[in-house]
N, C-alpha and C positions, 0 to 999 in steps of 0.2 A: 536637806539634801537633794541637789539638783544634779543634772548630767553634765551641766558646765556648758551648754550651748552658746557661744559666743557670740553669733547673730541671731538675736531675738526677733528681729523684725520679720524675717520671714518664716518664723515658725508661728507668729502670731497672724501673719496674713493667711498662709495656708490653713491654719485653724478654722479661721473665720469665712475663708472660702468654701472651705469642706461642710460647715456649718449651713451656711446658705444653700448650697447645693442640695444638702439633705433634706432641707424644707422643699425645694423646689421638687425633688424627685419624690419625696413622700406624699406631697399634694398631689400629684398627677397619676398614681399608680394605685392601683387597688390590690397590689400582691402582697399578702400578709408576710410571707416568709422574705422577699424584699426589703420590704419596710423593717422587720427584725434584724436583718442584716447590716441595713443601712444605721439603725439605730446604735447597734453594739459598734460597729466601726466609728460613728461619730463620737460615742461616748469615749472609746478607747483612744481617739484624737485629742480629745479634751483632757484626758487622765495624763497623756504624754506631755500634753503642754504644760499642766500643772506641775508635772513633777521635772519636766526639763529646762523649764525656764524660772527665773527669778524676777518677773516683770512686775510692773506696778499695777499691771491689770488686775492682778489675783493678789497680789502680795502687797497690800497697803494697811493703813490704820482701822479701817473699817472691818476689811475682812479679816484681820487679825483680831480684832475684837469681838466679832461675830464667832470665830473659832474658838475663842476662850470660853464662850458660854453655850455652844453649840448640843453640848449633849443635855446641858439644863433646858433649852429651848427644845429638844426633840421630847423630853420628858413632860414639858409643861404646855405643849401646843394644844392638847385636848382639852385641858383645863380651861385655857384662855377661850377656846373656841366654843365651848359651852358656855361661858360666860357671855360671850358677843351673841350666841344664839339667844339666851335667854333675854336679851333686849329686843328678840322679834323684829330684826330689821326689814322682814317680809311684809309686815303692816306699813311699812311707809315707803317701800320701793316696789314697784311692779313689775319692772323689766328684770328678767331673769340674771341677763349677762351683766348689768350693773349691779346686780344683788349680790353676784359671786364677787364682783371685783371688790365692793365696798366691804363685804364680810372678811374676803382675804386680807384686804390692807389692814382693816381695823384689828383683826387677829394679829397682824406681824406690829402694827404699831403700840398695842398691848403686850404683845409677848417679850418683845426686846426688853424694855424695862423692868416688866415683872421677873423675868429670868436673871436680869443684871441683878436686881435687887435681892432676891432670893439667894444666887450664888453668894454675893458679897456678905449678906448679913446672917445666914443660917448655913449654908453648905461649908463653906470656907472655915466658919467659926467651930462647926461640929469634926471637919477633918482636922483641924490643928488640936482640939481638945482629943481626939483619939489617938495622934502622933504623939502627945505629951504623957499619955497615958501608957503608951507601948514603948 
């Protein structure tokens, strides 16, 4: 369900400009209340954008695929992260920033196929079996 805004371009441009402005202002201020208000405002603008437009930016095959497994991703992310943690990447990477990036990307790369396979071969079969019994 969208709000049916006919000219999507201006909404996209305004959302991106507000987001850029947010990072400029937040980076230059130390006022925590202003940061909180700006965060809430920027998040609200993104929610408005997501609801009001049907653009290819947020509505594409990849986003639809991820939305189909998002609950399973949420539930499995700590399991996959712990698996990555057991590989002890800190023994190979000494730079903390690079370690964070590598662990995050490795977790995501492993999380997506893990949740897809789990949803397709476990969750869907259990749900179908429960529906048949009911």
